[in-house]
C-alpha positions as CSV (number, residue, x, y, z in Angstrom):
1,M,143.8,108.6,113.1
2,S,143.4,106.6,110.2
3,L,140.0,104.7,110.2
4,S,139.9,101.4,109.1
5,H,136.9,100.3,107.1
6,Q,135.8,98.3,110.2
7,D,135.7,101.3,112.1
8,I,133.3,103.1,109.6
9,V,131.2,100.4,109.4
10,E,130.9,100.1,113.3
11,I,130.5,104.0,113.4
12,Q,127.5,103.6,110.9
13,Q,126.0,100.8,112.8
14,V,125.9,103.2,115.9
15,Q,124.1,106.0,113.7
16,A,121.6,103.2,112.2
17,L,120.8,102.1,115.7
18,Y,119.8,105.6,116.9
19,G,116.6,105.7,115.2
20,H,115.7,102.3,116.7
21,A,116.9,103.5,120.2
22,V,115.0,106.8,120.2
23,D,111.8,105.2,119.0
24,S,112.1,102.5,121.7
25,P,109.2,103.1,124.6
26,D,112.4,102.6,126.7
27,Q,115.8,104.2,126.9
28,R,117.8,100.8,127.1
29,L,119.6,101.0,123.9
30,L,120.4,104.9,124.0
31,P,124.1,103.9,126.2
32,R,124.6,102.1,122.9
33,V,124.3,105.3,120.8
34,F,126.0,108.1,123.3
35,T,129.2,108.3,125.6
36,K,128.2,108.8,129.4
37,D,129.5,113.0,129.0
38,A,127.7,113.2,125.4
39,V,125.9,116.1,124.4
40,F,123.0,116.7,122.4
41,D,122.3,119.9,120.8
42,G,119.0,120.8,119.2
43,R,118.9,124.3,119.4
44,P,119.7,124.9,115.9
45,C,116.1,123.3,115.5
46,G,114.5,126.5,117.5
47,G,114.1,125.6,120.3
48,N,116.3,125.1,124.1
49,D,116.8,121.6,123.8
50,L,121.0,121.1,124.8
51,Y,121.1,118.2,127.2
52,E,124.7,117.1,128.6
53,G,125.1,113.3,129.7
54,I,123.5,110.3,128.7
55,E,120.9,110.5,132.2
56,A,119.7,114.0,130.3
57,I,119.9,112.5,126.9
58,C,117.7,109.3,128.0
59,A,115.1,111.4,130.6
60,W,114.2,113.8,127.6
61,F,113.4,110.8,125.0
62,A,111.5,109.3,127.9
63,L,109.0,112.1,127.5
64,G,107.5,109.7,124.8
65,K,105.6,110.3,121.3
66,P,104.6,113.2,121.5
67,P,106.7,115.1,122.2
68,H,109.1,113.3,120.3
69,P,108.0,112.5,116.6
70,K,106.9,108.5,116.3
71,V,109.6,107.5,113.5
72,H,113.3,108.7,113.4
73,H,115.0,108.3,109.8
74,L,118.4,108.7,109.2
75,M,120.3,109.0,105.6
76,N,123.4,110.0,103.6
77,C,125.4,108.8,106.4
78,W,129.2,110.2,105.9
79,V,132.2,109.2,108.1
80,Y,135.3,111.2,108.0
81,E,138.1,112.8,109.9
82,E,138.5,116.4,110.3
83,G,140.8,118.3,112.9
84,G,141.9,115.4,114.5
85,Q,138.6,114.5,115.2
86,V,136.2,111.7,113.6
87,R,132.8,113.2,112.6
88,V,129.6,112.3,110.7
89,K,127.4,114.0,108.9
90,A,124.1,112.3,108.1
91,K,120.5,113.7,107.0
92,W,117.2,113.2,108.9
93,I,113.6,113.0,108.4
94,V,110.7,113.2,110.7
95,R,106.9,113.9,111.0
96,N,106.0,116.8,113.5
97,P,103.6,115.2,116.0
98,K,102.0,118.4,116.6
99,D,101.0,119.0,112.7
100,G,102.3,116.2,110.8
101,V,104.7,118.8,109.0
102,I,107.5,116.8,107.0
103,F,110.6,118.0,108.3
104,L,114.5,117.3,107.0
105,G,117.6,118.5,108.6
106,D,120.8,117.5,109.2
107,Y,123.3,115.7,112.1
108,D,126.8,116.9,112.7
109,D,128.6,114.4,115.1
110,V,131.6,113.7,116.7
111,M,132.2,110.3,117.7
112,E,134.6,108.9,120.5
113,H,135.9,105.2,120.7
114,T,135.4,103.9,124.3
115,P,136.1,100.5,125.3
116,E,132.7,99.5,124.4
117,G,132.9,100.5,120.9
118,W,132.3,103.7,118.9
119,R,129.8,106.1,120.9
120,I,128.3,109.9,119.9
121,K,130.1,112.4,122.0
122,R,128.3,115.4,120.4
123,R,125.4,115.6,118.1
124,V,124.4,118.9,116.8
125,V,121.0,118.8,115.0
126,T,119.7,121.2,112.5
127,T,116.8,122.0,110.6
128,R,117.1,122.3,106.6
129,D,113.5,122.3,105.6
130,P,110.9,123.7,106.4
131,V,113.2,126.3,107.5
132,S,110.8,127.5,110.4
133,S,111.3,125.7,114.1
134,F,110.5,122.4,114.4
135,V,109.2,122.9,118.1
């Protein structure tokens, strides 16, 4: 697959929408971010957070704030192709709602082009700093 400039812009728009979707009090925007069978893997952040399917992802974010941070930020969004997949590597920053500590990390995504447009098929969330568990 060869990505067009339009594909890259659309993928970056989905990435930008993620923070707005998860910070919204309802989950109506999440199907515009994730595929129906998406996997959200937050285990590298130190917990047991593995959610499979849009319903499970929506239910997890429906828990509100807390346990989720009040605001999610995404930076340095790089779209590339590897092993026949469209991938995204991006940085994130959030403040832990428990103690106010700022956490920094990576999103490693596999994207899928659906009839509705580009969506995240798999997201792996890793904490970079502090190295201790986010949960």
